[in-house]
C-alpha positions in Angstrom: 197.0 -44.2 -14.1 200.6 -44.2 -16.0 200.9 -45.6 -19.3 204.2 -46.8 -20.9 206.1 -44.4 -22.8 205.9 -46.9 -25.8 203.2 -47.7 -28.3 203.8 -50.8 -30.3 202.8 -50.4 -33.9 202.6 -53.4 -36.1 203.4 -52.9 -39.8 204.3 -54.6 -43.1 207.1 -53.5 -45.0 208.4 -55.3 -48.7 210.9 -58.0 -48.6 213.0 -58.7 -51.8 212.8 -62.5 -51.8 215.9 -62.9 -53.5 218.3 -61.0 -51.4 216.3 -59.9 -48.4 216.7 -55.8 -48.9 213.5 -54.5 -46.6 212.2 -51.2 -48.1 212.0 -48.8 -45.4 211.1 -45.9 -47.4 207.8 -45.4 -48.3 207.4 -41.5 -48.8 206.0 -40.3 -45.8 205.5 -43.5 -43.9 207.5 -46.1 -42.5 205.3 -49.1 -43.4 201.8 -50.0 -44.2 199.1 -51.9 -41.8 198.3 -54.4 -44.7 201.2 -56.3 -46.8 199.5 -55.2 -50.0 200.2 -51.6 -49.6 203.8 -52.5 -48.9 204.0 -54.8 -51.9 201.7 -52.2 -54.4 204.0 -49.6 -53.2 207.3 -51.2 -54.2 206.1 -52.6 -57.5 204.5 -49.2 -58.7 206.6 -46.8 -57.0 210.0 -48.6 -56.9 209.8 -50.4 -59.8 210.1 -53.7 -58.3 208.8 -57.0 -59.7 206.1 -59.3 -58.6 205.0 -62.9 -59.3 200.9 -62.5 -59.8 200.4 -65.0 -57.5 199.2 -63.9 -53.4 201.3 -63.8 -51.5 203.9 -63.4 -53.9 206.4 -66.3 -54.2 208.9 -63.5 -56.0 209.4 -60.1 -55.1 212.6 -58.1 -56.5 214.4 -55.4 -55.8 215.7 -53.6 -58.9 219.4 -54.9 -58.1 217.9 -58.5 -58.1 215.7 -58.3 -61.5 218.0 -60.5 -64.1 216.8 -62.0 -67.4 215.0 -65.1 -66.6 216.5 -66.5 -69.5 220.0 -65.2 -69.9 221.2 -63.4 -66.7 221.1 -59.8 -68.5 219.9 -56.6 -67.3 217.9 -54.3 -67.6 214.8 -56.3 -67.2 210.9 -55.9 -67.0 208.0 -58.0 -66.4 207.2 -60.7 -69.2 204.0 -61.0 -70.2 203.4 -64.1 -68.1 203.6 -62.2 -64.9 205.8 -64.7 -63.4 209.4 -63.7 -64.7 211.6 -60.8 -65.9 213.3 -60.8 -69.3 215.6 -58.7 -71.2 214.3 -57.1 -74.5 216.4 -59.8 -76.4 214.0 -62.8 -74.5 210.3 -60.6 -74.5 208.8 -63.0 -76.6 210.4 -66.3 -74.9 207.7 -69.1 -74.3 208.1 -70.2 -70.9 205.5 -72.9 -71.3 207.4 -74.5 -73.9 210.2 -77.2 -72.7 213.3 -76.2 -73.6 214.9 -78.1 -76.4 217.8 -80.7 -75.2 221.1 -79.5 -76.5 223.0 -82.2 -79.1 226.3 -83.0 -78.1 228.9 -83.4 -80.9 230.6 -87.3 -80.9 234.0 -87.5 -81.3 234.8 -89.7 -84.2 
């Protein structure tokens, strides 16, 4: 009886939903047997941001984390768990509709 010299091992790695970067460095591992492990690793060890839903609708590597209000960086997770914000916008209310900008009318 002979065996193939290869053995396929399915594993999960985290992918940034913005730029598509795939994290391949999981310290001693090349990936995880469950997708939750890969997401937990990149959020806790690599400081990625993820939305609170599952599967995450947003999973952002550090390079793609820009303030959801003004686009600045560095950012960190907003209290709502769905956005990243800069220090200036940490109290931003994402549930409140934006006020329409008033335009001046030439006289």
